N, CA and C atoms as a LAMMPS dump frame, in Angstrom:
ITEM: TIMESTEP
0
ITEM: NUMBER OF ATOMS
546
ITEM: BOX BOUNDS ff ff ff
-5.0000000000000000e+02 5.0000000000000000e+02
-5.0000000000000000e+02 5.0000000000000000e+02
-5.0000000000000000e+02 5.0000000000000000e+02
ITEM: ATOMS id mol type element x y z
1 1 1 N 376.995 451.351 -171.034
2 1 2 C 376.917 452.797 -171.163
3 1 3 C 377.3 453.215 -172.586
4 2 1 N 378.373 452.619 -173.1
5 2 2 C 378.819 452.998 -174.441
6 2 3 C 377.756 452.688 -175.496
7 3 1 N 377.084 451.563 -175.357
8 3 2 C 376.02 451.194 -176.297
9 3 3 C 374.85 452.169 -176.179
10 4 1 N 374.513 452.558 -174.94
11 4 2 C 373.433 453.531 -174.745
12 4 3 C 373.752 454.85 -175.432
13 5 1 N 374.989 455.288 -175.326
14 5 2 C 375.392 456.553 -175.949
15 5 3 C 375.413 456.415 -177.471
16 6 1 N 376.057 455.368 -177.965
17 6 2 C 376.227 455.203 -179.41
18 6 3 C 374.901 455.04 -180.14
19 7 1 N 374.006 454.237 -179.573
20 7 2 C 372.754 453.934 -180.269
21 7 3 C 371.53 454.621 -179.669
22 8 1 N 371.709 455.351 -178.568
23 8 2 C 370.59 456.047 -177.942
24 8 3 C 369.534 455.107 -177.395
25 9 1 N 369.978 453.962 -176.881
26 9 2 C 369.043 452.95 -176.383
27 9 3 C 369.233 452.756 -174.889
28 10 1 N 368.201 452.29 -174.197
29 10 2 C 368.29 452.13 -172.745
30 10 3 C 369.21 450.983 -172.334
31 11 1 N 369.634 451.031 -171.101
32 11 2 C 370.387 449.937 -170.499
33 11 3 C 369.667 449.524 -169.218
34 12 1 N 369.954 448.337 -168.756
35 12 2 C 369.246 447.78 -167.604
36 12 3 C 369.438 448.622 -166.347
37 13 1 N 370.637 449.14 -166.132
38 13 2 C 370.898 449.915 -164.915
39 13 3 C 369.994 451.145 -164.842
40 14 1 N 369.98 451.911 -165.922
41 14 2 C 369.209 453.153 -165.926
42 14 3 C 367.722 452.948 -166.142
43 15 1 N 367.293 451.729 -166.432
44 15 2 C 365.857 451.487 -166.504
45 15 3 C 365.273 451.253 -165.116
46 16 1 N 366.104 450.937 -164.148
47 16 2 C 365.66 450.876 -162.747
48 16 3 C 365.951 452.196 -162.051
49 17 1 N 367.165 452.689 -162.239
50 17 2 C 367.606 453.933 -161.611
51 17 3 C 367.297 455.078 -162.573
52 18 1 N 366.022 455.367 -162.704
53 18 2 C 365.558 456.332 -163.705
54 18 3 C 366.056 457.748 -163.451
55 19 1 N 366.402 458.044 -162.218
56 19 2 C 366.858 459.388 -161.87
57 19 3 C 368.372 459.538 -161.939
58 20 1 N 369.062 458.529 -162.435
59 20 2 C 370.524 458.56 -162.483
60 20 3 C 371.032 458.83 -163.901
61 21 1 N 372.228 459.4 -163.956
62 21 2 C 372.859 459.718 -165.234
63 21 3 C 373.625 458.509 -165.772
64 22 1 N 374.004 458.583 -167.036
65 22 2 C 374.884 457.56 -167.588
66 22 3 C 376.257 457.627 -166.912
67 23 1 N 376.645 458.791 -166.476
68 23 2 C 377.905 458.937 -165.752
69 23 3 C 377.872 458.136 -164.45
70 24 1 N 376.767 458.183 -163.742
71 24 2 C 376.6 457.39 -162.517
72 24 3 C 376.743 455.909 -162.847
73 25 1 N 376.075 455.473 -163.91
74 25 2 C 376.134 454.072 -164.314
75 25 3 C 377.56 453.675 -164.682
76 26 1 N 378.243 454.524 -165.433
77 26 2 C 379.634 454.238 -165.803
78 26 3 C 380.497 454.081 -164.558
79 27 1 N 380.28 454.922 -163.575
80 27 2 C 381.032 454.83 -162.322
81 27 3 C 380.769 453.526 -161.588
82 28 1 N 379.515 453.119 -161.535
83 28 2 C 379.163 451.851 -160.877
84 28 3 C 379.748 450.662 -161.62
85 29 1 N 379.707 450.697 -162.943
86 29 2 C 380.258 449.587 -163.732
87 29 3 C 381.773 449.481 -163.549
88 30 1 N 382.431 450.618 -163.457
89 30 2 C 383.87 450.605 -163.236
90 30 3 C 384.186 450.095 -161.826
91 31 1 N 383.469 450.622 -160.85
92 31 2 C 383.694 450.26 -159.453
93 31 3 C 383.402 448.782 -159.171
94 32 1 N 382.3 448.281 -159.695
95 32 2 C 381.856 446.932 -159.335
96 32 3 C 382.309 445.849 -160.306
97 33 1 N 382.569 446.206 -161.571
98 33 2 C 382.878 445.187 -162.578
99 33 3 C 384.111 445.512 -163.42
100 34 1 N 384.808 446.604 -163.085
101 34 2 C 386.003 447.037 -163.805
102 34 3 C 385.73 447.216 -165.305
103 35 1 N 384.526 447.663 -165.636
104 35 2 C 384.166 447.964 -167.024
105 35 3 C 384.371 449.463 -167.235
106 36 1 N 385.271 449.797 -168.127
107 36 2 C 385.605 451.19 -168.422
108 36 3 C 384.746 451.693 -169.583
109 37 1 N 384.128 452.841 -169.418
110 37 2 C 383.321 453.449 -170.484
111 37 3 C 384.105 454.569 -171.146
112 38 1 N 383.691 454.901 -172.353
113 38 2 C 384.262 456.047 -173.048
114 38 3 C 383.863 457.328 -172.293
115 39 1 N 384.649 458.404 -172.448
116 39 2 C 384.271 459.669 -171.808
117 39 3 C 382.881 460.108 -172.283
118 40 1 N 382.141 460.689 -171.37
119 40 2 C 380.765 461.096 -171.657
120 40 3 C 380.659 462.605 -171.849
121 41 1 N 379.673 462.995 -172.632
122 41 2 C 379.396 464.417 -172.834
123 41 3 C 378.855 465.019 -171.537
124 42 1 N 378.896 466.319 -171.47
125 42 2 C 378.347 467.039 -170.313
126 42 3 C 376.884 466.651 -170.09
127 43 1 N 376.147 466.536 -171.17
128 43 2 C 374.733 466.176 -171.108
129 43 3 C 374.53 464.839 -170.394
130 44 1 N 375.362 463.856 -170.692
131 44 2 C 375.222 462.538 -170.078
132 44 3 C 375.819 462.481 -168.679
133 45 1 N 376.576 463.489 -168.309
134 45 2 C 377.096 463.554 -166.939
135 45 3 C 376.134 464.279 -166.01
136 46 1 N 375.226 465.072 -166.567
137 46 2 C 374.397 465.927 -165.722
138 46 3 C 372.909 465.614 -165.739
139 47 1 N 372.414 464.922 -166.734
140 47 2 C 370.971 464.71 -166.86
141 47 3 C 370.658 463.22 -166.818
142 48 1 N 369.634 462.867 -166.076
143 48 2 C 369.218 461.464 -165.967
144 48 3 C 369.022 460.865 -167.359
145 49 1 N 369.558 459.661 -167.536
146 49 2 C 369.467 458.981 -168.831
147 49 3 C 368.02 458.832 -169.278
148 50 1 N 367.13 458.508 -168.347
149 50 2 C 365.732 458.294 -168.73
150 50 3 C 365.095 459.56 -169.296
151 51 1 N 365.538 460.727 -168.822
152 51 2 C 365.008 461.98 -169.384
153 51 3 C 365.419 462.137 -170.84
154 52 1 N 366.648 461.746 -171.144
155 52 2 C 367.089 461.789 -172.549
156 52 3 C 366.217 460.866 -173.387
157 53 1 N 366.001 459.661 -172.9
158 53 2 C 365.241 458.686 -173.673
159 53 3 C 363.796 459.126 -173.864
160 54 1 N 363.2 459.698 -172.827
161 54 2 C 361.792 460.096 -172.915
162 54 3 C 361.593 461.388 -173.703
163 55 1 N 362.613 462.222 -173.77
164 55 2 C 362.466 463.494 -174.484
165 55 3 C 363.175 463.511 -175.837
166 56 1 N 364.282 462.799 -175.985
167 56 2 C 365.06 462.843 -177.223
168 56 3 C 364.769 461.673 -178.153
169 57 1 N 364.365 460.572 -177.597
170 57 2 C 364.296 459.331 -178.354
171 57 3 C 363.234 459.299 -179.43
172 58 1 N 363.319 458.246 -180.25
173 58 2 C 362.264 458.014 -181.231
174 58 3 C 361.032 457.475 -180.492
175 59 1 N 359.955 457.27 -181.203
176 59 2 C 358.69 456.868 -180.566
177 59 3 C 358.825 455.553 -179.803
178 60 1 N 359.571 454.606 -180.346
179 60 2 C 359.738 453.315 -179.661
180 60 3 C 360.469 453.497 -178.34
181 61 1 N 361.53 454.279 -178.341
182 61 2 C 362.279 454.521 -177.114
183 61 3 C 361.444 455.306 -176.099
184 62 1 N 360.671 456.265 -176.579
185 62 2 C 359.807 457.026 -175.669
186 62 3 C 358.752 456.109 -175.049
187 63 1 N 358.219 455.178 -175.828
188 63 2 C 357.216 454.24 -175.304
189 63 3 C 357.833 453.34 -174.233
190 64 1 N 359.007 452.804 -174.504
191 64 2 C 359.686 451.949 -173.526
192 64 3 C 359.956 452.724 -172.24
193 65 1 N 360.462 453.932 -172.383
194 65 2 C 360.807 454.732 -171.211
195 65 3 C 359.56 455.153 -170.443
196 66 1 N 358.518 455.531 -171.145
197 66 2 C 357.259 455.874 -170.458
198 66 3 C 356.765 454.678 -169.654
199 67 1 N 356.922 453.476 -170.201
200 67 2 C 356.515 452.277 -169.466
201 67 3 C 357.363 452.101 -168.203
202 68 1 N 358.679 452.324 -168.314
203 68 2 C 359.531 452.145 -167.137
204 68 3 C 359.193 453.156 -166.043
205 69 1 N 358.669 454.324 -166.423
206 69 2 C 358.246 455.308 -165.425
207 69 3 C 357.051 454.784 -164.623
208 70 1 N 356.38 453.785 -165.119
209 70 2 C 355.265 453.182 -164.397
210 70 3 C 355.61 451.866 -163.733
211 71 1 N 356.813 451.379 -163.933
212 71 2 C 357.253 450.112 -163.365
213 71 3 C 357.468 450.291 -161.866
214 72 1 N 356.753 449.515 -161.071
215 72 2 C 356.773 449.684 -159.614
216 72 3 C 358.18 449.614 -159.03
217 73 1 N 358.991 448.665 -159.473
218 73 2 C 360.352 448.531 -158.934
219 73 3 C 361.171 449.791 -159.205
220 74 1 N 361.092 450.324 -160.413
221 74 2 C 361.847 451.529 -160.765
222 74 3 C 361.316 452.743 -160.006
223 75 1 N 360.022 452.819 -159.822
224 75 2 C 359.429 453.936 -159.075
225 75 3 C 359.889 453.911 -157.618
226 76 1 N 359.99 452.72 -157.06
227 76 2 C 360.442 452.594 -155.678
228 76 3 C 361.911 453.001 -155.546
229 77 1 N 362.735 452.574 -156.472
230 77 2 C 364.169 452.875 -156.431
231 77 3 C 364.432 454.357 -156.719
232 78 1 N 363.714 454.914 -157.69
233 78 2 C 364.006 456.263 -158.187
234 78 3 C 363.157 457.359 -157.569
235 79 1 N 362.126 456.992 -156.842
236 79 2 C 361.145 457.99 -156.435
237 79 3 C 360.275 458.302 -157.638
238 80 1 N 359.131 458.898 -157.419
239 80 2 C 358.245 459.109 -158.564
240 80 3 C 357.689 460.515 -158.715
241 81 1 N 357.758 461.355 -157.7
242 81 2 C 357.134 462.67 -157.814
243 81 3 C 357.825 463.53 -158.883
244 82 1 N 359.116 463.356 -159.074
245 82 2 C 359.85 464.129 -160.077
246 82 3 C 359.451 463.745 -161.501
247 83 1 N 358.838 462.577 -161.664
248 83 2 C 358.459 462.085 -162.992
249 83 3 C 357.216 462.774 -163.547
250 84 1 N 356.378 463.272 -162.67
251 84 2 C 355.06 463.774 -163.078
252 84 3 C 355.141 464.836 -164.169
253 85 1 N 355.96 465.884 -164.049
254 85 2 C 355.988 466.889 -165.119
255 85 3 C 356.377 466.309 -166.482
256 86 1 N 357.356 465.406 -166.485
257 86 2 C 357.788 464.827 -167.753
258 86 3 C 356.667 463.975 -168.349
259 87 1 N 356.017 463.174 -167.527
260 87 2 C 354.888 462.372 -168.012
261 87 3 C 353.739 463.266 -168.466
262 88 1 N 353.508 464.358 -167.75
263 88 2 C 352.422 465.274 -168.126
264 88 3 C 352.654 465.819 -169.535
265 89 1 N 353.87 466.225 -169.834
266 89 2 C 354.171 466.737 -171.173
267 89 3 C 354.192 465.625 -172.214
268 90 1 N 354.427 464.398 -171.782
269 90 2 C 354.392 463.266 -172.706
270 90 3 C 352.956 462.927 -173.1
271 91 1 N 351.982 463.432 -172.356
272 91 2 C 350.578 463.261 -172.748
273 91 3 C 350.267 463.987 -174.052
274 92 1 N 351.199 464.823 -174.51
275 92 2 C 351.039 465.534 -175.779
276 92 3 C 352.007 465.026 -176.851
277 93 1 N 352.569 463.858 -176.639
278 93 2 C 353.494 463.269 -177.602
279 93 3 C 352.787 463.091 -178.953
280 94 1 N 353.526 463.185 -180.057
281 94 2 C 352.902 462.997 -181.371
282 94 3 C 352.325 461.595 -181.588
283 95 1 N 352.807 460.6 -180.859
284 95 2 C 352.351 459.223 -181.056
285 95 3 C 351.348 458.825 -179.979
286 96 1 N 350.198 458.334 -180.42
287 96 2 C 349.138 457.961 -179.481
288 96 3 C 349.567 456.842 -178.542
289 97 1 N 350.366 455.906 -179.013
290 97 2 C 350.822 454.811 -178.153
291 97 3 C 351.674 455.346 -177.009
292 98 1 N 352.549 456.278 -177.297
293 98 2 C 353.385 456.879 -176.251
294 98 3 C 352.497 457.611 -175.254
295 99 1 N 351.491 458.339 -175.75
296 99 2 C 350.568 459.045 -174.854
297 99 3 C 349.824 458.063 -173.955
298 100 1 N 349.364 456.964 -174.532
299 100 2 C 348.638 455.943 -173.778
300 100 3 C 349.502 455.387 -172.643
301 101 1 N 350.741 455.046 -172.961
302 101 2 C 351.643 454.469 -171.963
303 101 3 C 351.995 455.509 -170.896
304 102 1 N 352.233 456.749 -171.298
305 102 2 C 352.538 457.813 -170.332
306 102 3 C 351.378 457.989 -169.35
307 103 1 N 350.159 457.958 -169.855
308 103 2 C 348.994 458.086 -168.983
309 103 3 C 348.904 456.904 -168.021
310 104 1 N 349.16 455.71 -168.52
311 104 2 C 349.138 454.522 -167.646
312 104 3 C 350.158 454.647 -166.531
313 105 1 N 351.353 455.138 -166.85
314 105 2 C 352.387 455.316 -165.831
315 105 3 C 352.022 456.422 -164.857
316 106 1 N 351.471 457.484 -165.375
317 106 2 C 351.054 458.602 -164.53
318 106 3 C 350.007 458.164 -163.508
319 107 1 N 349.13 457.279 -163.919
320 107 2 C 348.049 456.813 -163.041
321 107 3 C 348.545 455.978 -161.866
322 108 1 N 349.803 455.634 -161.839
323 108 2 C 350.371 454.879 -160.719
324 108 3 C 350.424 455.721 -159.445
325 109 1 N 350.42 457.025 -159.586
326 109 2 C 350.552 457.9 -158.426
327 109 3 C 349.268 458.618 -158.082
328 110 1 N 349.155 458.935 -156.813
329 110 2 C 348.044 459.774 -156.347
330 110 3 C 348.405 461.214 -156.646
331 111 1 N 347.509 462.055 -156.992
332 111 2 C 346.075 461.899 -157.208
333 111 3 C 345.726 461.686 -158.677
334 112 1 N 346.658 461.188 -159.45
335 112 2 C 346.504 461.121 -160.901
336 112 3 C 345.679 459.924 -161.368
337 113 1 N 345.374 459.014 -160.46
338 113 2 C 344.583 457.828 -160.81
339 113 3 C 343.205 458.196 -161.354
340 114 1 N 342.687 459.294 -160.89
341 114 2 C 341.324 459.697 -161.237
342 114 3 C 341.227 460.543 -162.502
343 115 1 N 342.336 460.873 -163.111
344 115 2 C 342.303 461.734 -164.303
345 115 3 C 341.839 460.93 -165.503
346 116 1 N 340.785 461.413 -166.101
347 116 2 C 340.221 460.778 -167.283
348 116 3 C 340.911 461.382 -168.507
349 117 1 N 341.504 460.531 -169.33
350 117 2 C 342.303 460.998 -170.455
351 117 3 C 342.056 460.097 -171.652
352 118 1 N 341.779 460.701 -172.783
353 118 2 C 341.6 459.97 -174.032
354 118 3 C 342.848 460.186 -174.874
355 119 1 N 343.662 459.15 -175.009
356 119 2 C 344.955 459.278 -175.68
357 119 3 C 344.841 459.551 -177.174
358 120 1 N 343.651 459.455 -177.743
359 120 2 C 343.468 459.798 -179.155
360 120 3 C 342.655 461.09 -179.317
361 121 1 N 342.58 461.86 -178.252
362 121 2 C 341.842 463.126 -178.306
363 121 3 C 342.613 464.168 -179.115
364 122 1 N 341.973 465.28 -179.36
365 122 2 C 342.572 466.389 -180.098
366 122 3 C 343.665 467.055 -179.251
367 123 1 N 344.635 467.673 -179.906
368 123 2 C 345.719 468.334 -179.166
369 123 3 C 345.243 469.32 -178.097
370 124 1 N 344.193 470.042 -178.344
371 124 2 C 343.694 470.997 -177.344
372 124 3 C 343.24 470.269 -176.076
373 125 1 N 342.621 469.107 -176.224
374 125 2 C 342.196 468.318 -175.07
375 125 3 C 343.404 467.728 -174.348
376 126 1 N 344.401 467.28 -175.096
377 126 2 C 345.629 466.762 -174.481
378 126 3 C 346.295 467.846 -173.629
379 127 1 N 346.352 469.049 -174.171
380 127 2 C 346.95 470.171 -173.44
381 127 3 C 346.163 470.452 -172.17
382 128 1 N 344.856 470.411 -172.257
383 128 2 C 343.993 470.662 -171.094
384 128 3 C 344.277 469.652 -169.976
385 129 1 N 344.445 468.397 -170.332
386 129 2 C 344.734 467.357 -169.331
387 129 3 C 346.143 467.553 -168.775
388 130 1 N 347.1 467.884 -169.637
389 130 2 C 348.459 468.166 -169.154
390 130 3 C 348.436 469.298 -168.135
391 131 1 N 347.692 470.338 -168.416
392 131 2 C 347.591 471.461 -167.487
393 131 3 C 346.93 471.036 -166.172
394 132 1 N 345.926 470.171 -166.248
395 132 2 C 345.275 469.651 -165.044
396 132 3 C 346.274 468.855 -164.19
397 133 1 N 347.046 467.992 -164.836
398 133 2 C 348.059 467.209 -164.129
399 133 3 C 349.065 468.142 -163.466
400 134 1 N 349.517 469.15 -164.183
401 134 2 C 350.51 470.073 -163.637
402 134 3 C 349.942 470.871 -162.459
403 135 1 N 348.677 471.273 -162.538
404 135 2 C 348.063 471.975 -161.398
405 135 3 C 348.057 471.076 -160.167
406 136 1 N 347.664 469.825 -160.336
407 136 2 C 347.648 468.881 -159.216
408 136 3 C 349.057 468.676 -158.666
409 137 1 N 350.016 468.543 -159.547
410 137 2 C 351.398 468.324 -159.119
411 137 3 C 351.928 469.528 -158.344
412 138 1 N 351.622 470.734 -158.821
413 138 2 C 352.122 471.939 -158.155
414 138 3 C 351.474 472.164 -156.793
415 139 1 N 350.28 471.633 -156.596
416 139 2 C 349.59 471.781 -155.307
417 139 3 C 350.166 470.846 -154.244
418 140 1 N 350.858 469.82 -154.654
419 140 2 C 351.414 468.85 -153.707
420 140 3 C 352.681 469.402 -153.077
421 141 1 N 352.835 469.174 -151.789
422 141 2 C 354.075 469.567 -151.117
423 141 3 C 355.16 468.562 -151.45
424 142 1 N 356.33 469.034 -151.799
425 142 2 C 357.419 468.124 -152.125
426 142 3 C 358.76 468.822 -151.88
427 143 1 N 359.744 468.024 -151.646
428 143 2 C 361.109 468.513 -151.494
429 143 3 C 362.008 467.727 -152.433
430 144 1 N 362.865 468.405 -153.127
431 144 2 C 363.824 467.761 -154.004
432 144 3 C 365.021 467.362 -153.151
433 145 1 N 365.33 466.081 -153.13
434 145 2 C 366.471 465.628 -152.342
435 145 3 C 367.763 466.012 -153.049
436 146 1 N 368.787 466.248 -152.26
437 146 2 C 370.074 466.672 -152.816
438 146 3 C 370.633 465.623 -153.771
439 147 1 N 370.349 464.361 -153.531
440 147 2 C 370.894 463.316 -154.385
441 147 3 C 370.286 463.331 -155.79
442 148 1 N 369.172 463.985 -155.981
443 148 2 C 368.516 464.045 -157.287
444 148 3 C 368.659 465.435 -157.906
445 149 1 N 369.19 466.361 -157.152
446 149 2 C 369.304 467.751 -157.561
447 149 3 C 370.046 467.888 -158.89
448 150 1 N 369.389 468.508 -159.859
449 150 2 C 370.009 468.819 -161.136
450 150 3 C 369.886 467.748 -162.205
451 151 1 N 369.655 466.502 -161.828
452 151 2 C 369.591 465.431 -162.833
453 151 3 C 368.222 465.322 -163.47
454 152 1 N 367.226 465.837 -162.804
455 152 2 C 365.877 465.785 -163.344
456 152 3 C 365.489 467.194 -163.797
457 153 1 N 364.248 467.396 -164.146
458 153 2 C 363.813 468.725 -164.588
459 153 3 C 363.306 469.567 -163.424
460 154 1 N 363.691 469.169 -162.222
461 154 2 C 363.333 469.95 -161.043
462 154 3 C 364.54 470.714 -160.547
463 155 1 N 364.274 471.841 -159.917
464 155 2 C 365.326 472.635 -159.306
465 155 3 C 365.147 472.554 -157.787
466 156 1 N 366.148 472.976 -157.015
467 156 2 C 366.012 472.892 -155.56
468 156 3 C 364.683 473.47 -155.082
469 157 1 N 364.075 472.765 -154.15
470 157 2 C 362.759 473.145 -153.658
471 157 3 C 361.655 472.395 -154.377
472 158 1 N 362.017 471.657 -155.42
473 158 2 C 361.04 470.839 -156.119
474 158 3 C 360.246 471.545 -157.199
475 159 1 N 360.704 472.713 -157.65
476 159 2 C 359.998 473.433 -158.705
477 159 3 C 360.451 472.94 -160.078
478 160 1 N 359.545 472.992 -161.025
479 160 2 C 359.836 472.575 -162.389
480 160 3 C 360.706 473.608 -163.091
481 161 1 N 361.754 473.14 -163.75
482 161 2 C 362.578 473.973 -164.622
483 161 3 C 361.99 473.815 -166.029
484 162 1 N 360.958 474.584 -166.301
485 162 2 C 360.215 474.455 -167.559
486 162 3 C 361.102 474.742 -168.767
487 163 1 N 361.982 475.714 -168.676
488 163 2 C 362.875 476.016 -169.8
489 163 3 C 363.721 474.8 -170.156
490 164 1 N 364.243 474.143 -169.145
491 164 2 C 365.065 472.957 -169.39
492 164 3 C 364.237 471.83 -170.009
493 165 1 N 363.035 471.616 -169.489
494 165 2 C 362.169 470.582 -170.049
495 165 3 C 361.866 470.876 -171.513
496 166 1 N 361.575 472.124 -171.831
497 166 2 C 361.284 472.492 -173.225
498 166 3 C 362.515 472.283 -174.114
499 167 1 N 363.698 472.59 -173.6
500 167 2 C 364.928 472.361 -174.372
501 167 3 C 365.108 470.875 -174.659
502 168 1 N 364.824 470.043 -173.682
503 168 2 C 364.933 468.6 -173.887
504 168 3 C 363.913 468.119 -174.914
505 169 1 N 362.685 468.6 -174.803
506 169 2 C 361.624 468.172 -175.726
507 169 3 C 361.885 468.632 -177.161
508 170 1 N 362.575 469.756 -177.33
509 170 2 C 362.894 470.237 -178.675
510 170 3 C 363.811 469.282 -179.429
511 171 1 N 364.506 468.411 -178.715
512 171 2 C 365.428 467.458 -179.338
513 171 3 C 364.755 466.133 -179.681
514 172 1 N 363.456 466.057 -179.491
515 172 2 C 362.732 464.799 -179.731
516 172 3 C 362.891 464.347 -181.176
517 173 1 N 363.08 463.054 -181.333
518 173 2 C 363.201 462.438 -182.646
519 173 3 C 361.795 462.038 -183.107
520 174 1 N 361.232 462.826 -183.994
521 174 2 C 359.882 462.554 -184.491
522 174 3 C 359.894 461.796 -185.817
523 175 1 N 360.962 461.058 -186.058
524 175 2 C 361.033 460.221 -187.253
525 175 3 C 359.815 459.29 -187.264
526 176 1 N 359.149 459.211 -188.403
527 176 2 C 357.966 458.368 -188.496
528 176 3 C 358.333 456.909 -188.236
529 177 1 N 357.547 456.27 -187.406
530 177 2 C 357.753 454.866 -187.057
531 177 3 C 356.724 454.024 -187.81
532 178 1 N 357.225 453.04 -188.5
533 178 2 C 356.323 452.144 -189.224
534 178 3 C 356.676 450.716 -188.897
535 179 1 N 355.709 449.877 -189.016
536 179 2 C 355.918 448.446 -188.804
537 179 3 C 355.417 447.74 -190.045
538 180 1 N 356.29 446.958 -190.609
539 180 2 C 355.919 446.231 -191.82
540 180 3 C 355.939 444.74 -191.501
541 181 1 N 354.822 444.063 -191.693
542 181 2 C 354.816 442.609 -191.43
543 181 3 C 355.736 441.882 -192.405
544 182 1 N 356.314 440.788 -191.946
545 182 2 C 357.214 440.005 -192.805
546 182 3 C 356.443 439.182 -193.792
């Protein structure tokens, strides 16, 4: 947990338990392994770690997290309907690779398998597809379980807290990512 906070990088626990906070992970580590973590900020006590990584992280972290949103084991453990709005907005990420991975993860769920998306399309087309995904998501009946209440961008009843999602996205690290061969 301390490494995740200090360096803003994922940890194994929260890559499976995508809907859990770093505070939850710290509690489990203390309970099961007597590993004590440093005190956490309010943000890390209340919001799922994966949401921080997918909205705040640099492009590499967003790509890794978008991939974990499509990982079958993590989807089974964490549930997946709450992920759709975040993935939908990630279809407009500044990096095409992140958009590609977000779309691949989104396609794991019904009815999103059929959505045709070009990850190198113009921003207006990306927005159009995001809106299509959101319309489909809003038409689906869903209930937010109490155990997930508040940690994701959903509010009781399963509605999207768009203001909160936008606040998270405003913190995105858009530092240019480059790869230089050795």
